[in-house]
VEXNUDO-391296 format. One record per atom (N, C-alpha, C): x, y, z; residue in three letters. Coordinates in pm, whole numbers, plus 32768, in hexadecimal, padded with zeros to 4 digits. Atoms other than C-alpha are relative to their C-alpha. Layout:
BEGIN
XYZALA
...
end
This chain:
BEGIN
7FC480317F83MET
08D8C2DC3597MET
7FA27F9D8042MET
805280627FBASER
085FC1B0365DSER
7FD480398084SER
80327FD07F80ASP
078EC1ED3791ASP
805C7FD3806FASP
7FAC80217F8CGLU
083EC1EF38E1GLU
7FD07F7E803CGLU
802B80817FC8PRO
083EC090396FPRO
7FB880118084PRO
804E7FF77F85THR
073FC0573A83THR
804F7FC58073THR
7FB6802F7F8AARG
07DBC0383BDBARG
7FA77F9E804EARG
805180607FB2PRO
076BBF073CA0PRO
7FD6803B8084PRO
80307FD07F7DASP
069CBF473DD6ASP
805A7FD08070ASP
7FAF80257F8DLYS
075DBF4B3F18LYS
7FB07FA6805DLYS
804980587FA3PRO
0706BE394011PRO
7FC7804E8074PRO
803F7FBC7F90LYS
0615BEA7411CLYS
80377FCC8084LYS
7FCF80257F7CARG
069ABEA94280ARG
7FA98043806AARG
80507FC87F94SER
05E7BEE243C7SER
804B80738040SER
7FBB7F8E7FC1PRO
0635C0394458PRO
801E7FE78093PRO
7FE8801B7F72LEU
0627BFA045B7LEU
80707F9C8015LEU
7F9A80677FEEARG
0715BE7B4580ARG
805B7FFE7F85ARG
7FA37FFE8072PRO
0826BEDD4487PRO
805D7F888003PRO
7FA88073800AGLN
08F9BDBE440BGLN
8091802E7FFDGLN
7F727FDE7FFAARG
0A68BDD24463ARG
804E7F9E7FA9ARG
7FAF805A8055PRO
0B6BBD46436EPRO
80527FA18055PRO
7FAF80627FBATHR
0C21BC0D43D5THR
809380267FF3THR
7F707FE58005ALA
0D99BC05440AALA
80387FE97F76ALA
7FD0801D8088ASP
0DCEBB6542B4ASP
7FDB80717FA0ASP
802B7F938058GLN
0D04BC78420DGLN
8051807E8019GLN
7FB17F897FE0GLU
0DC7BD8842C4GLU
808A7FF87FC1GLU
7F79800E8036SER
0F13BCF74252SER
800080077F69SER
80047FFF8092SER
0E9CBCD840EASER
7FE5808A7FC7SER
801A7F798031GLN
0E32BE4440D3GLN
8083804C7FEEGLN
7F877FB2801BGLU
0F38BF234035GLU
7FF780858047GLU
7FFC7F7E7FBESER
0FA0C05040FCSER
800E806C7F97SER
7FF87F948063PRO
0F76C19B4045PRO
8090802F7FECPRO
7F787FD4801ELYS
10B2C20C3F95LYS
800F8095801ALYS
7FEC7F727FE5PRO
1143C3554007PRO
800D804D7F7DPRO
7FFA7FA98076GLU
1126C4743F11GLU
809180287FE7GLU
7F757FE3801FTHR
1272C49E3E62THR
800980797FA5THR
7FE67F8B8053LYS
12FEC5D53DC1LYS
80527FD57F86LYS
7FB280248076PRO
138AC5C63C60PRO
809480178017PRO
7F707FF47FF0THR
14FDC58A3C5ATHR
8034806D7FA5THR
7FC47F958050GLU
15EAC6873BC3GLU
80037FDD7F6BGLU
80068020808FPRO
160DC5C83A77PRO
7F75800D7FC6PRO
80887FF38031GLN
1491C5BE3A5CGLN
7FD980917FECGLN
801C7F72800DGLN
147BC7323A97GLN
804280397F84GLN
7FB97FCD8073LYS
157AC76F3988LYS
7FBD7FDB7F7ELYS
804480298079LYS
14A9C6AD388DLYS
7F9880667FD4LYS
80647F9D8022ARG
13A4C7BE38A2ARG
803D80727FAEARG
7FBC7F928045TRP
14A4C8B2381BTRP
80637FCA7F9BTRP
7FA38040805DALA
1544C7C73720ALA
801980567F85ALA
7FEF7FAE8077SER
150AC8C03607SER
8056807B8019SER
7FAF7F8B7FDFGLU
15CDC9CE36BEGLU
80937FD8800AGLU
7F7180247FFCPRO
1746C9BA3675PRO
803C80208088PRO
7FC07FEF7F7FGLU
181DC99437AAGLU
8083804C7FF6GLU
7F817FBA8011SER
194CCA3E3716SER
7FFE80507F7FSER
7FF67FAF8078ALA
19B1CB3C3614ALA
80267FAB7F87ALA
7FD78057806FSER
1A53CA2C3542SER
7F897FB37FC9SER
80788045802DGLN
1907C9703535GLN
7FA6805F7FB2GLN
804F7F9D804AARG
1855CAAF34CDARG
803980167F74ARG
7FC07FEE8082LEU
1953CADE33B5LEU
7FE87F887FA5LEU
801C8078804FTHR
1920C9783346THR
7F7180047FC8THR
808C7FF5802BASP
17A8C9B13337ASP
7FF280647F8DASP
800A7F998068ILE
17D5CAEC3268ILE
803C7FCD7F7DILE
7FC48036807AARG
18BDCA3D3172ARG
7FA17F9C7FBDARG
8061805F8039GLU
17B8C92A3147GLU
7F8B80497FBEGLU
806C7FB1803BLYS
16ABCA303106LYS
802D803F7F7CLYS
7FCA7FC7807CMET
178ACAD33000MET
80047F967F92MET
7FFC806D8061ALA
17B8C9832F57ALA
7F737FDE7FCEALA
808A801D8028ARG
163EC9452F58ARG
7FC9806E7FA5ARG
802B7F918055THR
1604CA9E2EC2THR
80367FEF7F73THR
7FC580188084ALA
16F4CA4D2DA6ALA
7FB77F8E7FB9ALA
80488072803BLEU
163FC9022D70LEU
7F76802B7FCFLEU
80847FD18028GLU
14EBC9AE2D65GLU
800780507F7EGLU
7FF27FB3807CPHE
156ACA9B2C5APHE
80197FA37F8APHE
7FE4805F806DSER
15F1C9792B8CSER
7F847FB47FD7SER
807D8047801CGLN
149AC8D62BA5GLN
7F91805F7FD2GLN
805E7F9A8032HIS
13F2CA1A2B2DHIS
7F9280208063HIS
80617FDE7F9ALYS
133ECA492C77LYS
800E8092802BLYS
7FE77F747FE0LEU
13D7CBA52CA1LEU
802880497F81LEU
7FCB7FB1806EASN
140CCCBB2BA8ASN
8085803E802AASN
7F7B7FCB7FE6LYS
1558CD702B90LYS
80008068806FLYS
80087F987F99THR
14EBCE972C67THR
7FEB7FC28089THR
801680457F80GLN
1468CDB12D78GLN
80817FBE8030GLN
7F8580447FD9PHE
15AACCE72D74PHE
806680648035PHE
7F9D7F9E7FD6ASN
1689CE1B2D8DASN
7FDD803C8089ASN
802A7FC57F81ALA
15BCCEAD2EACALA
80117F9D8073ALA
7FF980647F94ILE
15A5CD6B2F78ILE
808F7FD48019ILE
7F76802C7FF0TYR
1708CCF62F37TYR
8054806F803ETYR
7FB67F8F7FC6GLY
178ECE522F83GLY
7FE180138093GLY
80287FF57F73HIS
16CACE5430C9HIS
804D7F9B8055HIS
7FB480657FB6TYR
176ACD0D3138TYR
809580238004TYR
7F727FDC8004GLN
18C0CD8830CAGLN
801F806E8065GLN
7FED7F957F9EGLU
1896CEC031A0GLU
7FFD7FC9808EGLU
8006803D7F7CGLN
1831CDEE32CEGLN
80837FB7801FGLN
7F84804C7FEEARG
1960CD0F329FARG
8075805E801FARG
7F937FA17FEELYS
1A4ACE3A3289LYS
7FFB803F808BLYS
800F7FC17F7DILE
19BECEDC33C6ILE
802A7FA0806FILE
7FDD80627F99ILE
19DDCD9D3494ILE
80957FE68002ILE
7F7080168006GLU
1B3FCD60341DGLU
804D8075803CGLU
7FBE7F8B7FC6GLN
1B9ECEC4347FGLN
7FF180028098GLN
801880037F6FILE
1B00CEA035D9ILE
805D7F9B8043ILE
7FAE806B7FC5VAL
1BB7CD5A361DVAL
809480227FF9VAL
7F727FE0800ESER
1D05CDDA359CSER
802C806C8062SER
7FDE7F947FA3ARG
1CF9CF0E367CARG
7FF67FD38091ARG
8013802D7F76ASP
1C78CE6237B6ASP
7FBB7F787FFEASP
803C80868006PRO
1C40CCE637BBPRO
7F957FE8806APRO
806180137F94LEU
1B77CD0738FFLEU
7F8380557FEELEU
80737FA98019ASN
1A87CE0A3873ASN
7F8B7FAD7FCDASN
8076804C8025GLN
1929CD78385CGLN
7FA6804B7F9EGLN
80517FB1805DGLY
18B2CE7E3766GLY
7FD97FB57F83GLY
8021804E8078TRP
18B1CD7A3650TRP
7F757FC18008TRP
8083803F7FEFLYS
176FCCEC36E5LYS
7F9080537FC3LYS
80657FA88039GLN
16B1CE1A3664GLN
800680057F69GLN
7FED7FFF8091VAL
172ECDDF3502VAL
7FD17F797FC7VAL
802A807C8041GLY
168ECCE0341DGLY
7F767FD18029GLY
808980267FDEARG
152DCCE234A9ARG
7FAF7FE97F81ARG
805080218076SER
1432CC4933B8SER
7F9080657FEDSER
80727FAA801DGLY
131ACD083310GLY
801F806B7F99GLY
7FDC7F94805BARG
13D5CE143250ARG
7FFD7FD37F6EARG
7FF9802E808BTHR
1407CD403119THR
7F757FEB7FC5THR
8089800E8033SER
1290CD0130FESER
7FD080857FC7SER
80237F7B8032PHE
1261CE7730D6PHE
8046801B7F7CPHE
7FB47FE8807BLEU
1374CE8A2FCFLEU
7FC87FAD7F8DLEU
803680598067ARG
12E1CD622F13ARG
7F7F803A7FC5ARG
80807FC8802EASP
1189CE072F02ASP
801480887FBEASP
7FEE7F788031HIS
1207CF692ECAHIS
803980047F72HIS
7FBE7FFF8082PHE
12DDCF122D9CPHE
7FC67F9A7F9EPHE
8042805B805DGLN
11EECE1B2CFFGLN
7FCC804F7F89GLN
80327FBD8078ALA
1195CE752B99ALA
7F68800C8007ALA
80907FE87FFDMET
103ACF0D2B7CMET
7FCB800F7F72MET
803A7FF38085PRO
0F5ECEE32A47PRO
7FC080897FEEPRO
80367F7C801EGLN
0F00D02C29A4GLN
7F847FF97FA7GLN
8070800D805CASN
0E0DCFB2289BASN
80007F747FC5ASN
8005807A8051TYR
0D9CCE8D27CATYR
7FAD801E7F85TYR
804D7FF18079VAL
0D17CE752669VAL
7FFE7F797FB7VAL
80138083803EILE
0C8CCD4625AEILE
7FDE80137F6BILE
801E80028090PHE
0C8FCD0A2436PHE
7FE27F707FD6PHE
80178082803DLEU
0BFCCBEA2373LEU
805C7FF37F88LEU
7FA38017806DHIS
0CD4CB4B2268HIS
7FD280457F7FHIS
80157FBD8081HIS
0CF2CC172126HIS
7F9B80728008HIS
80547F8B7FEELYS
0C26CD3621BALYS
80578076802BLYS
7FB17F897FDDTHR
0CADCE9821D2THR
7FBC8055806ATHR
80487FB67F9AGLN
0BA4CF1A22BFGLN
7FFA7FAC8080GLN
7FFD80497F81ALA
0BC0CEBD242FALA
7F757FD08026ALA
807D80377FCFLEU
0AB2CDDE24BELEU
7FDB803C8087LEU
80177FCC7F79MET
0ADBCE5D2623MET
808480348037MET
7F8A7FCA7FC1GLY
0BCDCF2926F0GLY
7FDA805C8072GLY
801A7FA87F8EASP
0BEDCFF8282CASP
8085802D803AASP
7F877FCC7FC1GLY
0CE4D0C628F4GLY
803980777FB4GLY
7FBD7F938044GLU
0DDCD1CC2884GLU
80137FDE7F6BGLU
7FF180198090ARG
0E06D1FB270EARG
80837FB87FE5ARG
7F85804B801FPRO
0F00D0F6268EPRO
804B803E7F8APRO
7FAF7FD58072ASP
1011D12E258DASP
7FCA7FBA7F83ASP
804280408071MET
0F33D0E52461MET
805C7FF77F86MET
7FA280078070GLN
104FD12D236EGLN
80507F7E8006GLN
7FB3807B7FF0GLN
111FD01023FBGLN
7FA67F857FF4GLN
805E806F800BILE
0FF0CF2E241CILE
7FDB7FE87F6EILE
8020800E808EGLY
0F9ACF7522B0GLY
806D7FB77FB4GLY
7F9080448042LYS
10F6CF032244LYS
7FFD7F6A801ELYS
8005808D7FDALEU
10D1CDBF2305LEU
7F8A7FB97FBDLEU
8073803E8041LEU
0F78CD802274LEU
801C7FE37F6DLEU
7FE18017808EARG
0FFACDA62112ARG
80577F857FEFARG
7FAB80788006VAL
1101CC9F2159VAL
7FAC7F838018VAL
805580737FE2LEU
0FFFCBB621F3LEU
7FA37FDF7F8DLEU
806380188068TRP
0EFFCBE520E0TRP
803F7FDA7F7ATRP
7FBD802D807ASER
1003CBA01FD6SER
800B7F687FFCSER
7FFC80927FF8GLN
0FF6CA36204CGLN
7F727FC97FF0GLN
8084803D8013ALA
0ED8C9591FDBALA
7FC67FD28085ALA
8027802C7F7ATHR
0ECDC8C02137THR
806780378063THR
7FA17FC57FA2PRO
0F74C99E223DPRO
802D7F9A8068PRO
7FC8805E7FA0LYS
1058C8DC2323LYS
7FD38022808DLYS
80307FE97F78LYS
0FC5C8B2247DLYS
807580098062LYS
7F997FF37F9AGLY
108BC91425B0GLY
7FFB80888042GLY
7FF87F827FB7ILE
10F7CA3A2683ILE
8089803D7FEAILE
7F827FB88017ALA
1201CB44264DALA
7FFC80858049ALA
7FF57F807FBAARG
127FCC8426ECARG
806580577FBAARG
7FA17FA2803AMET
132ACDBA266BMET
800080808052MET
7FF37F837FB5THR
13AACEFD2706THR
7FD980747FA7THR
802B7F898048LEU
1306D042269ALEU
8048807A8036LEU
7FC67F837FCDARG
135DD1AC26D4ARG
7FDF80128093ARG
80167FDF7F72GLU
1377D22F283AGLU
80017F828057GLU
7FEA807A7FB1LYS
13D8D0D128B3LYS
7F817FB08019LYS
807780537FF4THR
1278D049288BTHR
80147F817FAETHR
7FF280818042HIS
124ACEE32818HIS
7F797FD57FC9HIS
8079802F8042LEU
114DCE502728LEU
80037F687FF9LEU
800C80928003VAL
10DCCCE62755VAL
7F957FDC7F9AVAL
805C802B8068MET
1031CC352634MET
7FE47F6C800FMET
802A808C7FF6ALA
0F6ACAF2265BALA
7FAB7FDD7F87ALA
80448025807CVAL
0EFECA4C2516VAL
7FBC7F788013VAL
804B807C7FF4GLY
0DF0C941250DGLY
7FCB7FD07F7AGLY
803B8037807AASP
0D18C8892410ASP
7FAE80667FB3ASP
805D7FA38040TYR
0C2CC9AA23CBTYR
802C80928006TYR
7FD87F757FF5GLY
0CDECAE82430GLY
807C80138053GLY
7F897FDD7FB6VAL
0DE9CB9B24F7VAL
7FDD806A8069VAL
80117F9D7F95THR
0DF2CC5D263ETHR
808680468017THR
7F8A7FB07FDFPHE
0EEACD792678PHE
7FE9803F8089PHE
80067FC07F7DVAL
0F35CDF327D8VAL
807F80518014VAL
7F8E7FA97FE5THR
1015CF1A282FTHR
801A80068096THR
7FD67FF77F74PHE
10D6CF122979PHE
805C80788012PHE
7FAC7F8A7FE7ASP
1183D03A2A1BASP
80947FDD8013ASP
7F7580307FF9ARG
12C0CF682A48ARG
7FFF7F6D7FD8ARG
7FF8808B802BGLY
133BCE0D29F5GLY
7FAE7FA38056GLY
8050805E7FB2PRO
123ACD092A61PRO
804F7F80801FPRO
7FC380807FDDSER
12A0CBC62B0CSER
7FC77F937FA6SER
80328070804EGLY
1274CA752A67GLY
7F747FD98028GLY
808680237FD0ALA
1145CA362B42ALA
7F9780607FC8ALA
805E7F9F8037GLN
10A1CB772AC6GLN
7FE97FE87F6BGLN
80108021808DMET
10E4CB1B295DMET
7FA97F857FEEMET
805380788006GLN
104DC9C6299CGLN
7F6E8020801AGLN
808A7FD97FE3ARG
0F1ACA6E2A2AARG
7FBE803C7F84ARG
80377FC7807AVAL
0EEBCB3628EAVAL
7FDC7F907F9EVAL
801980738057HIS
0F08C9F32825HIS
7F837FB5802AHIS
8072804B7FCCASP
0E0BC9452906ASP
7F7D804D7FECASP
80787FAF8012LEU
0D14CA6728F2LEU
7FD07FFB7F6FLEU
80288006808DHIS
0D1BCA632777HIS
7FCA7F757FDDHIS
803180888017ARG
0CF1C8EA2774ARG
7F727FF18035ARG
8086800B7FC6ASP
0BC3C906285BASP
7F9B80557FB3ASP
80577FAE8054PHE
0B36CA1E2783PHE
7FD17FB07F87PHE
8026804F8075GLU
0B3CC93A2653GLU
7FAC7F878026GLU
804C80757FD4ARG
0AB9C8132718ARG
7F7180278023ARG
80857FD77FD5ALA
0993C8D127ACALA
7FA9802F7F8BALA
804A7FC88071ASN
0931C9722660ASN
80117FAD7F80ASN
7FE080538074GLN
0981C84E257CGLN
7F8E7FF87F9BGLN
8071800B805CILE
0822C83624EAILE
7FFA80797FA4ILE
80037F878050PHE
082AC9A12476PHE
807880087FA2PHE
7F867FF2804FLEU
0993C99623FFLEU
80067F9A7F8FLEU
7FFA80688067ALA
0978C84D2342ALA
7F9F801C7F8EALA
80657FE38067ARG
083FC8BF2288ARG
8012808A7FC3ARG
7FE87F77802DGLU
08CACA1F2257GLU
7F828054800CGLU
80767FB17FE1GLN
0789CAA822EAGLN
801D804E8080GLN
7FCF7FB57F8DILE
081CCBAF23CEILE
7F9280588039ILE
80647FB17FB9GLN
0727CC3D24CBGLN
803D80278088GLN
7FB47FD87F89ARG
07EDCD0025CCARG
7FAA8004807FARG
80557FF77F8ALYS
06C5CD3126B4LYS
7FE77F78803FLYS
801780867FCCLYS
06A3CBB926D8LYS
80837FB98023LYS
7F7E803D7FE7MET
0819CB7426FAMET
8039802C8085MET
7FBA7FDD7F83VAL
08F5CB77282DVAL
809380187FE1VAL
7F767FD98018PHE
0A50CC0C2849PHE
804F7FF48083PHE
7FB280137F85PRO
0B2ACB792960PRO
80728064800FPRO
7F927F9F7FFCGLN
0C38CC792907GLN
7FDF80788057GLN
80287F8E7FADARG
0B70CD7C29C7ARG
803A7FF8808EARG
7FCD80127F78SER
0BF1CCE72B0BSER
808B803B8012SER
7F7A7FC57FF6LEU
0D4CCD702ABALEU
7FF9808C803BLEU
800C7F767FD2LEU
0CD8CED32AF7LEU
7FAA800D807ELEU
80567FFB7F8AGLU
0BCFCE8A2BFCGLU
804E7FE4807FGLU
7FB280277F8AASN
0CD6CDF82CE8ASN
807C80558017ASN
7F8B7FAA7FECARG
0DD0CF122CC8ARG
7FF680448087ARG
7FFD7FBA7F7FLEU
0E3ECFB32E0ELEU
7FF580957FE9LEU
end
């Protein structure tokens, strides 16, 4: 920040003979403007986010429902999150419509549709990682892993398919396991990371698994490229999946 500009010194005047302004100076001085109160339209701007009618509240809820559907289509929400949030908006819409149909003058609709609830639903139904396990290409013994014991039988089947290829195809995939758990697989140049979630992960969570495996290979490239594996000297970004669990 720049320093505050220096104020010029005020002209010195004699305390015994104060100088009076001339008539021209008096007329040129602006009179102070009276303090005005904000007009009614200005006051309403402060509450622009608050619907003024039940119909406006219903319009807002319909728009939120449409945005929720869009988020699901963009893989920003998993199925459980979508059902919980969309169902919440649907319940709000139904309550307001019932209030208005029974008594159009009833202001009870103002208490319906307050924000904040969907943030809880979004967090509560977010898929949580249960474990991760890392394998290097064409190796049957895990390099690193943590968390609850994964379904090694299913992981073994996937590894056999991967290792049957001379060069495993890079990318990310997901499959549903028993008890509605989901297994995400991220394949890179040197290995593969498996992560088990307690429910269907969102597209953003799958992308995170992909990014973590990419960073794992990038950070440890010297060891992986030379096939000189020294776990004590390597770093495993996948650990953050379990460290940040609620």
